[in-house]
C-alpha positions as CSV (number, residue, x, y, z in Angstrom):
1,M,137.1,100.1,129.9
2,N,137.9,103.8,129.7
3,L,135.4,105.5,132.1
4,F,135.1,108.5,129.8
5,T,134.3,106.5,126.6
6,I,131.2,104.7,128.0
7,P,128.7,104.7,125.1
8,V,125.6,106.8,125.8
9,P,122.5,105.9,123.9
10,S,121.5,108.4,121.2
11,P,118.1,110.2,121.6
12,S,116.7,108.3,118.6
13,S,117.6,104.8,119.9
14,L,116.4,105.7,123.3
15,W,113.0,106.8,121.9
16,T,112.8,103.6,119.9
17,T,113.5,101.5,123.0
18,V,110.9,103.2,125.2
19,R,108.2,104.0,122.6
20,S,106.1,101.1,123.4
21,G,106.7,101.2,127.1
22,G,104.3,104.0,128.1
23,A,104.8,107.2,130.0
24,I,106.2,105.6,133.1
25,N,109.0,103.8,131.2
26,V,109.7,107.0,129.2
27,A,110.1,109.0,132.4
28,G,112.1,106.3,134.1
29,S,114.4,106.0,131.1
30,F,115.1,109.8,131.0
31,A,115.7,109.8,134.7
32,A,118.2,107.0,134.4
33,L,119.9,108.7,131.5
34,W,120.0,112.0,133.5
35,A,121.5,110.1,136.5
36,L,124.1,108.4,134.3
37,V,125.2,111.7,132.8
38,K,125.4,113.3,136.3
39,V,127.5,110.4,137.6
40,L,129.9,110.5,134.7
41,R,130.3,114.2,135.0
42,M,130.9,113.9,138.8
43,L,133.5,111.1,138.2
44,R,135.3,113.2,135.5
45,W,135.2,116.3,137.8
46,R,136.8,114.3,140.7
47,V,139.6,113.0,138.4
48,K,140.3,116.3,136.6
49,T,140.0,118.7,139.6
50,T,142.6,119.0,142.4
51,Q,140.8,118.0,145.6
52,L,141.4,120.7,148.2
53,L,140.8,121.1,151.9
54,G,137.8,123.1,153.1
55,P,135.1,123.5,155.7
56,P,132.7,120.6,156.4
57,R,129.1,120.9,155.2
58,T,126.7,122.1,157.8
59,S,123.6,121.0,155.8
60,L,123.0,118.0,153.6
61,V,121.0,120.1,151.2
62,Y,122.8,123.5,151.2
63,G,126.3,122.6,152.2
64,V,127.7,125.8,153.7
65,S,125.8,128.1,151.3
66,R,123.1,129.0,153.7
67,D,125.6,129.9,156.4
68,I,127.4,132.2,154.0
69,G,124.1,133.7,152.7
70,S,122.8,134.5,156.2
71,S,126.0,136.0,157.6
72,H,126.3,139.7,158.2
73,D,129.9,139.5,157.2
74,R,130.6,137.0,154.4
75,A,134.1,138.3,153.8
76,A,135.1,137.4,157.4
77,I,134.0,133.9,156.8
78,Y,135.9,133.5,153.6
79,E,139.0,135.1,155.2
80,R,138.8,132.8,158.2
81,W,138.6,129.7,156.0
82,A,141.6,131.0,153.9
83,T,143.6,131.2,157.2
84,E,142.6,127.7,158.1
85,Y,142.7,125.8,154.7
86,G,145.0,127.9,152.5
87,V,144.8,130.4,149.7
88,A,142.7,128.0,147.6
89,Y,140.1,125.8,149.2
90,M,136.8,124.0,148.5
91,T,133.4,124.7,150.0
92,P,130.5,122.3,149.9
93,S,127.5,123.9,148.2
94,V,123.9,123.1,147.2
95,L,122.9,119.5,146.5
96,G,126.4,118.1,146.4
97,Q,128.0,120.9,144.3
98,T,131.4,122.2,145.3
99,N,132.9,125.7,144.9
100,V,136.6,126.4,144.6
101,V,137.4,129.6,146.5
102,L,140.5,131.6,145.4
103,C,142.2,134.0,147.8
104,D,145.6,134.1,146.1
105,P,146.7,137.1,144.1
106,K,148.4,135.1,141.4
107,A,145.4,132.8,141.0
108,I,143.0,135.7,141.0
109,A,145.0,137.5,138.2
110,H,144.9,134.3,136.2
111,F,141.2,133.9,136.7
112,Y,140.2,137.5,135.7
113,A,142.5,137.4,132.6
114,R,140.4,134.5,131.3
115,E,137.0,135.7,132.5
116,T,134.2,135.7,129.8
117,W,136.0,133.0,127.9
118,T,137.3,130.2,130.2
119,Y,135.3,131.4,133.2
120,V,131.7,132.4,132.4
121,K,128.6,133.5,134.3
122,T,126.5,130.7,135.9
123,P,123.1,129.7,134.3
124,L,121.4,131.3,137.3
125,T,123.2,134.6,136.9
126,L,122.4,134.6,133.2
127,A,118.7,133.9,133.8
128,F,118.5,136.6,136.4
129,L,120.3,139.2,134.3
130,E,118.2,138.4,131.1
131,S,114.9,138.7,133.0
132,S,115.9,142.0,134.8
133,V,118.2,144.0,132.5
134,G,118.2,142.0,129.2
135,K,121.0,140.9,127.0
136,G,123.3,143.8,127.5
137,L,126.9,144.2,128.7
138,L,126.3,142.5,132.1
139,W,124.7,139.5,130.5
140,A,126.9,139.1,127.4
141,Q,129.9,136.8,127.2
142,G,132.7,136.0,124.8
143,E,132.6,137.6,121.4
144,T,129.2,139.2,122.1
145,H,130.7,140.9,125.2
146,R,133.8,142.1,123.3
147,R,131.6,143.6,120.6
148,Q,129.2,145.4,123.0
149,R,132.0,146.7,125.2
150,K,134.0,148.0,122.2
151,A,130.9,149.9,121.0
152,L,130.4,151.6,124.3
153,T,134.0,152.4,125.3
154,P,134.2,155.9,123.7
155,A,131.4,157.1,126.1
156,F,133.7,156.3,129.0
157,S,137.0,157.6,127.7
158,N,139.0,160.2,129.7
159,A,138.0,162.9,127.1
160,A,134.3,162.0,127.5
161,I,134.4,162.0,131.3
162,R,136.3,165.3,131.3
163,K,133.3,166.9,129.5
164,L,130.9,165.4,132.1
165,T,132.6,166.8,135.2
166,S,130.3,169.9,135.2
167,V,127.3,167.5,135.2
168,F,128.7,165.9,138.4
169,Y,129.0,169.3,140.0
170,D,125.6,170.5,138.9
171,S,123.9,167.5,140.6
172,A,126.0,167.9,143.8
173,Y,125.1,171.6,144.0
174,K,121.4,170.9,143.5
175,A,121.5,168.6,146.5
176,K,123.4,171.3,148.4
177,G,120.7,173.8,147.7
178,Q,118.0,171.5,148.9
179,W,120.0,170.7,152.1
180,D,120.5,174.4,152.7
181,T,116.8,174.9,152.6
182,V,116.1,172.1,155.0
183,I,118.8,173.4,157.5
184,E,117.5,177.0,157.3
185,S,114.0,175.8,158.3
186,S,115.5,174.1,161.4
187,K,115.6,176.1,164.6
188,D,118.6,174.1,165.8
189,G,121.0,175.0,162.9
190,D,121.2,171.4,161.8
191,A,119.0,168.7,160.4
192,V,118.8,165.0,160.1
193,I,119.0,164.1,156.5
194,E,118.6,160.6,155.0
195,V,121.7,160.8,152.9
196,Q,121.4,157.5,151.0
197,N,118.2,158.6,149.3
198,W,119.9,161.8,148.2
199,M,122.9,160.0,146.9
200,N,120.6,157.8,144.8
201,H,118.9,161.0,143.3
202,I,122.2,162.6,142.6
203,S,123.4,159.6,140.7
204,L,120.1,159.1,138.8
205,D,119.9,162.7,137.6
206,T,123.7,162.6,136.7
207,V,123.3,159.3,134.7
208,G,120.2,160.8,132.9
209,I,122.0,163.9,131.8
210,A,125.4,162.4,131.1
211,G,124.2,159.3,129.4
212,F,120.9,160.1,127.8
213,S,120.8,164.0,127.7
214,H,117.7,163.8,129.9
215,D,117.1,165.3,133.4
216,F,115.0,163.0,135.5
217,G,114.5,165.9,138.0
218,S,114.5,163.7,141.0
219,L,116.6,166.3,142.9
220,D,113.9,168.8,142.2
221,G,111.3,166.6,143.8
222,K,109.8,165.0,140.7
223,R,108.3,161.5,140.9
224,V,110.5,159.2,138.9
225,S,109.0,155.8,138.3
226,V,112.3,154.0,138.0
227,A,113.5,155.5,141.3
228,E,110.4,154.3,143.0
229,A,110.9,150.8,141.5
230,F,114.5,150.7,142.8
231,D,113.5,151.9,146.2
232,T,110.9,149.1,146.7
233,F,113.7,146.6,147.0
234,G,115.2,148.2,150.1
235,S,111.8,148.0,151.9
236,N,111.2,144.4,150.8
237,Q,114.1,142.3,152.2
238,P,114.3,138.7,150.9
239,S,112.5,136.2,153.0
240,A,114.0,132.9,154.3
241,V,111.8,131.1,151.7
242,H,113.1,133.3,148.9
243,K,116.7,132.7,150.0
244,A,116.1,129.0,150.0
245,F,114.6,129.1,146.5
246,I,117.6,131.1,145.2
247,L,120.0,128.6,146.6
248,L,118.1,125.7,144.9
249,A,117.9,127.7,141.7
250,S,121.7,127.6,141.5
251,V,121.3,124.0,140.6
252,F,117.9,124.2,138.9
253,P,117.7,127.8,137.3
254,I,114.2,127.0,136.0
255,I,113.0,127.6,139.6
256,L,113.6,131.3,139.0
257,K,110.9,131.3,136.3
258,I,108.3,128.9,137.7
259,I,108.2,129.7,141.4
260,P,106.3,133.0,142.1
261,N,107.6,135.3,144.9
262,K,107.5,139.0,145.8
263,R,111.0,139.9,144.8
264,K,110.7,138.2,141.5
265,N,107.6,140.4,140.8
266,L,109.6,143.5,141.9
267,F,112.3,142.6,139.4
268,K,109.7,142.1,136.7
269,K,108.2,145.5,137.5
270,L,111.6,147.1,137.5
271,G,112.5,145.6,134.2
272,I,109.3,146.9,132.6
273,T,109.7,150.3,134.0
274,M,113.3,150.6,132.8
275,E,112.4,149.4,129.4
276,Q,109.6,152.0,129.1
277,I,111.9,154.8,130.0
278,S,114.7,153.5,127.8
279,N,112.4,153.3,124.8
280,E,111.0,156.8,125.4
281,L,114.5,158.3,125.6
282,L,115.6,156.4,122.4
283,I,112.6,157.6,120.4
284,R,113.2,161.2,121.4
285,S,116.9,161.0,120.6
286,R,116.3,159.3,117.2
287,R,113.9,162.2,116.3
288,E,116.5,164.8,117.3
289,K,119.1,163.0,115.2
290,D,116.8,162.8,112.2
291,A,115.9,166.5,112.6
292,N,119.6,167.4,112.9
293,I,119.1,169.3,116.1
294,S,121.6,167.3,118.2
295,Q,124.6,169.4,119.2
296,G,127.9,168.5,117.8
297,G,130.0,166.0,119.7
298,E,127.0,164.0,121.0
299,E,127.8,161.0,118.8
300,N,130.3,159.9,121.4
301,S,127.7,160.2,124.2
302,L,126.2,156.9,125.3
303,I,122.9,157.6,123.7
304,G,124.7,158.7,120.5
305,L,126.8,155.6,120.4
306,L,123.8,153.4,120.9
307,I,121.8,155.0,118.1
308,K,124.8,154.8,115.9
309,S,125.2,151.1,116.6
310,E,121.6,150.4,115.5
311,G,122.5,151.0,111.9
312,Q,122.8,147.8,109.8
313,D,126.1,149.1,108.3
314,A,127.6,149.9,111.8
315,E,130.9,148.3,112.4
316,L,129.8,147.3,115.9
317,H,126.1,146.6,115.2
318,M,123.8,146.1,118.1
319,S,120.2,144.8,117.9
320,A,117.3,146.9,119.2
321,E,117.1,144.5,122.1
322,E,120.8,145.0,123.0
323,V,120.5,148.8,122.7
324,V,117.6,148.9,125.3
325,A,119.5,146.5,127.5
326,Q,122.6,148.8,127.6
327,M,120.4,151.6,128.8
328,K,118.8,149.5,131.5
329,V,122.3,148.4,132.6
330,L,123.4,152.0,133.0
331,L,120.3,152.9,135.0
332,L,120.9,150.0,137.3
333,A,124.6,150.6,137.7
334,G,124.1,154.3,138.3
335,Y,121.4,153.9,140.9
336,E,122.6,150.8,142.7
337,T,126.3,151.5,143.2
338,T,125.8,154.8,145.1
339,S,126.3,152.9,148.4
340,S,130.0,154.0,148.1
341,E,129.1,157.7,148.6
342,S,126.8,156.7,151.6
343,W,129.6,154.6,153.1
344,A,132.0,157.6,152.7
345,L,129.7,159.9,154.6
346,I,129.2,157.2,157.3
347,E,133.0,156.8,157.7
348,L,133.6,160.5,157.8
349,S,130.9,160.8,160.5
350,R,132.6,158.1,162.5
351,H,136.1,159.7,162.0
352,P,135.7,163.5,162.5
353,D,139.5,163.9,162.3
354,V,139.5,162.5,158.8
355,Q,136.5,164.6,157.8
356,T,138.3,167.8,159.1
357,R,141.5,167.0,157.3
358,L,139.6,166.3,154.1
359,R,137.7,169.6,154.4
360,E,140.9,171.5,155.0
361,E,142.5,170.1,151.9
362,L,139.4,171.0,149.8
363,L,139.1,174.6,151.2
364,A,142.8,175.2,150.8
365,F,142.6,174.1,147.1
366,G,140.0,176.8,146.5
367,P,137.4,176.6,143.6
368,D,135.9,173.4,142.4
369,P,138.6,171.2,141.0
370,T,138.6,170.4,137.3
371,Y,138.7,166.8,136.0
372,D,142.5,166.7,135.9
373,Q,142.8,168.3,139.3
374,L,140.3,165.8,140.8
375,K,142.4,163.0,139.3
376,A,145.8,164.1,140.4
377,H,145.9,167.2,142.7
378,L,143.9,166.3,145.8
379,P,145.8,163.3,147.4
380,Y,143.7,163.1,150.6
381,L,140.4,163.2,148.7
382,D,141.8,160.4,146.5
383,A,142.8,158.5,149.7
384,V,139.4,158.8,151.3
385,V,137.6,157.7,148.1
386,H,139.8,154.6,147.6
387,E,139.8,153.6,151.3
388,T,136.0,153.6,151.1
389,L,136.0,151.6,147.9
390,R,138.4,149.1,149.6
391,L,136.4,148.5,152.7
392,H,132.9,148.7,151.1
393,P,132.8,147.2,147.6
394,P,129.2,147.4,146.2
395,V,129.5,143.8,144.8
396,P,131.0,141.6,147.6
397,E,131.8,138.4,145.6
398,S,131.5,136.7,142.3
399,T,131.0,133.1,141.2
400,R,131.9,131.8,137.7
401,L,131.7,128.5,135.9
402,A,134.7,126.9,134.2
403,A,133.7,126.5,130.5
404,A,136.9,124.5,129.9
405,D,139.6,122.6,131.8
406,D,142.3,124.8,133.2
407,V,145.3,124.9,135.5
408,I,145.4,127.9,137.9
409,P,148.9,128.9,139.3
410,L,149.4,129.8,142.9
411,S,151.9,132.2,144.5
412,E,152.2,129.9,147.5
413,P,151.6,126.2,147.8
414,V,148.4,124.7,149.4
415,R,147.8,121.3,151.0
416,T,145.4,119.1,149.1
417,A,142.8,116.8,150.7
418,S,145.3,113.9,150.3
419,G,148.0,115.8,152.3
420,N,150.2,116.7,149.3
421,M,151.5,120.2,148.6
422,C,150.8,121.8,145.2
423,D,151.7,125.2,143.6
424,S,148.9,125.0,141.0
425,I,145.4,123.5,140.9
426,S,143.7,121.7,138.1
427,I,140.2,122.8,137.3
428,A,137.7,120.6,135.3
429,K,135.1,122.1,133.0
430,G,131.9,122.7,135.0
431,T,133.7,123.7,138.3
432,L,132.3,126.7,140.2
433,I,134.9,129.3,141.1
434,T,134.2,131.9,143.8
435,I,136.2,135.1,144.6
436,S,135.2,137.1,147.7
437,I,136.0,140.7,146.7
438,G,135.3,141.9,150.2
439,A,137.7,139.3,151.7
440,I,140.5,140.1,149.4
441,N,140.1,143.9,149.9
442,R,140.1,143.5,153.7
443,S,142.4,140.6,154.1
444,S,144.9,141.0,157.0
445,T,147.3,138.7,155.2
446,I,147.2,140.9,152.1
447,W,146.7,144.4,153.6
448,G,148.3,144.1,157.0
449,P,147.1,144.0,160.6
450,D,145.1,147.2,160.2
451,A,143.2,145.9,157.1
452,K,139.8,146.3,158.8
453,E,140.4,149.9,159.8
454,F,139.3,153.0,157.8
455,K,142.7,154.4,157.3
456,P,143.1,156.8,154.3
457,D,146.7,157.5,155.2
458,R,147.7,154.0,153.8
459,W,147.3,155.5,150.3
460,L,149.6,158.5,150.9
461,T,153.0,156.7,151.3
462,E,154.8,154.2,149.2
463,D,155.0,151.7,152.1
464,G,151.4,152.3,153.1
465,I,150.3,149.4,150.9
466,S,152.0,146.1,151.7
467,G,153.9,144.0,149.2
468,K,151.2,141.4,149.2
469,A,148.5,144.0,148.3
470,K,150.7,145.2,145.4
471,E,150.3,141.7,143.9
472,I,146.6,142.3,143.3
473,Q,146.1,143.2,139.7
474,G,142.9,145.3,139.9
475,H,142.6,149.1,139.9
476,R,144.9,150.5,142.6
477,H,145.3,146.9,143.9
478,L,141.6,146.6,144.6
479,L,139.1,144.1,143.3
480,T,136.2,146.6,143.7
481,F,136.0,147.1,139.9
482,V,137.3,143.5,139.2
483,D,139.9,143.1,136.5
484,G,140.5,141.7,133.0
485,P,138.1,141.8,130.1
486,R,135.1,142.3,132.4
487,A,136.7,145.2,134.5
488,C,134.0,147.8,135.1
489,L,133.7,150.0,132.0
490,G,132.3,152.9,134.1
491,K,135.1,152.9,136.7
492,D,136.5,156.3,135.9
493,F,133.0,157.8,135.5
494,A,132.1,156.4,139.0
495,I,135.3,157.6,140.7
496,M,135.1,161.1,139.2
497,E,131.4,161.5,140.2
498,F,132.3,160.2,143.7
499,K,135.1,162.7,144.1
500,A,133.1,165.7,142.7
501,V,130.1,165.0,144.9
502,L,132.1,164.3,148.0
503,S,134.2,167.5,147.5
504,V,131.1,169.7,147.3
505,L,129.3,168.1,150.3
506,V,132.3,168.1,152.6
507,K,133.3,171.7,151.8
508,N,129.9,172.9,152.7
509,F,128.6,170.6,155.5
510,V,129.7,168.8,158.7
511,F,128.4,165.3,159.1
512,E,127.7,163.3,162.3
513,M,126.0,160.1,163.1
514,R,122.5,161.0,164.3
515,D,122.9,158.9,167.5
516,G,126.6,159.3,168.1
517,P,129.8,158.0,166.5
518,D,129.3,154.4,167.8
519,T,125.9,154.0,166.1
520,P,125.8,150.5,164.7
521,V,125.5,150.2,160.9
522,E,124.3,146.9,159.2
523,I,124.4,145.7,155.6
524,V,121.0,145.0,153.9
525,R,120.1,144.1,150.4
526,G,118.5,146.5,147.9
527,I,119.4,145.0,144.6
528,L,123.0,145.1,145.7
529,L,124.2,145.4,149.3
530,R,123.7,148.7,151.0
531,P,124.4,150.2,154.5
532,R,121.6,150.9,156.9
533,V,121.7,152.4,160.3
534,A,120.5,149.6,162.6
535,G,116.8,149.9,163.4
536,E,115.9,152.0,160.4
537,D,113.4,150.9,157.8
538,G,114.5,150.1,154.2
539,T,118.0,151.3,153.6
540,G,117.9,154.4,155.7
541,V,121.2,156.3,156.6
542,P,120.1,159.3,158.6
543,L,123.0,161.6,159.4
544,R,123.0,164.9,161.4
545,V,124.1,167.6,159.0
546,R,125.0,171.3,159.6
547,R,126.6,174.0,157.5
548,Y,130.3,174.4,157.8
549,E,131.0,178.1,158.7
């Protein structure tokens, strides 16, 4: 008998059979059917998926997932396993699940080219995104994702970002003015400034003006409800119980809805706050449009495009729910990805020679660079920014679910669990695929023996980036912004803001670690991962700052 053609009873025949048997029989029958389906799926998965080598499980319940989740350096774990088991390997996960981990450039390029169609977000990720930011660009998949992305693309074009460069500088100079005041009031000529909080405020005000034509005023000291909601996550680190529930929710996503916990309540509050702000901004912008007081050219701003897409005759129509979700996504992305700027200031404080060289380039250049000059005329600034993005990606890894059977090619062969060598791996529908962005960006095999070092010079010469790194298909051979149909739409916006803000701050201030260059820095979770000086509360990054004179 063909294993995959075993007849499964229809719901109607099953109901007829158990109707007279009472609740226990009904429950037992459904349990048996569920178990049968699970067994058949598992057997199909084992036949259709290449069985690879990998680490042994350390927990019957969690596999190795708890070890990865509790590690302070997940990327190092994934890289160590790649060295031991090959460029593609399997890790045991929660309740018998298995993840296929890809560390091979050719396999990763294949994966990202098919993301959102063949490889989709997991049920847990979808449930989390829907509950926190709604059915926007982060949540959408397939044709829905293509439609939403196409509708928003004009707001992130080179022409649009060129017009926004002055907004980036305005926010940076507001922060500079506030820091000048703080330093002036200090009798020592310097001050300890918690820079991560300021980077958050710079980004929030920038996103408000650039995306929604609204100044939140957080740099002016105004209380901003959405900023307060974001900040609560840094001071409320997930408990061991919460982490355990999240791991179990990867198998049973309903846990996310029915089990109460503090961080779940924080996400709920954040979602409500972002929705209120989004609706207020939309109402104001609709009124301005109706009154014809919007300035010319705003139709290609984000808020202009969103209002345009609401029309029933719009070519790329979005529902009211989708429009609000896009605004929530931009608020989240703008506020939570500012860890890159914080990491840059940490690395410059640790490497004063790099900081001095960057300042010299900026001062020699003269006035604030234009958009085109930021993009092409400041090589060392570009090198510092991309070296920071390489070492410290805001999103450290991604896991997707295969929505169809696939064959993934490899650039080098791997040994299977049976001892054979193969140069491609078969993937069955339902397989979990993981890519560690941090591991690939910092891999010694890919980037060379100095891969873990902060070394901007690697970006300045043709041979500074190894041949293996050049096989990575992401932006500048990095996976920080991923690749393919789901590559970060706001990549150029983020890089230009990063460069503009860093140029203003480094030209005007000197940065040092408060407690010396060897001060330990750890990684903690806000919503995304963030740096924190060891021993600080929340996500504090206090640096000693003085004026450059």
